[in-house]
Phi, psi and omega in degrees: 000324179292322180302318178293321180297320183290322182292323178292320183301315184294321176297319180291319180303310185298314182295323180291321185286338173280355178080023183257060180283131177286155181300317177247128180291128174278010176246097190288344181255128173207157182213142169282141180259000179209159184294330181281345176090011185275350178235127171223131176258127179238149176204164179220151181241130169255101177294325182293319182264003182047047184230142175252128168260131178244153171223120177251110178269121187243108176269131181056062176301118183252329181227298181177172177214150181233128178242128182218152177229139176212163178301319188238011178081015181255158177283333178296131177068014186273157171263128187239143170237130180243132182228126176218167180215155174220195185289338188263343180167187177249141181224161177215152175222159177227140175219126347292160179301149171300149184292145178278136181267138179291000000 
């Protein structure tokens, strides 16, 4: 389930970075992650699909950001998404990789 959530998060994150935000947000829940408002986490839950959809809004990405989820809030066995930038472009990585579908 976490792998699916991470894969969905990445698709949403890439769309958000391209500036294609919809007029009405499909994410009814949101919370700022810092006092300056440069990071905001939004999410929605599909109980029927047993899936959580995330959107992480990063204003002025200067170096990188790490987003993680785990059962108990620990780094061990956590699902992580890393987004970073340099002068040539923006990049991301996922740990562990999303499961391959047959």
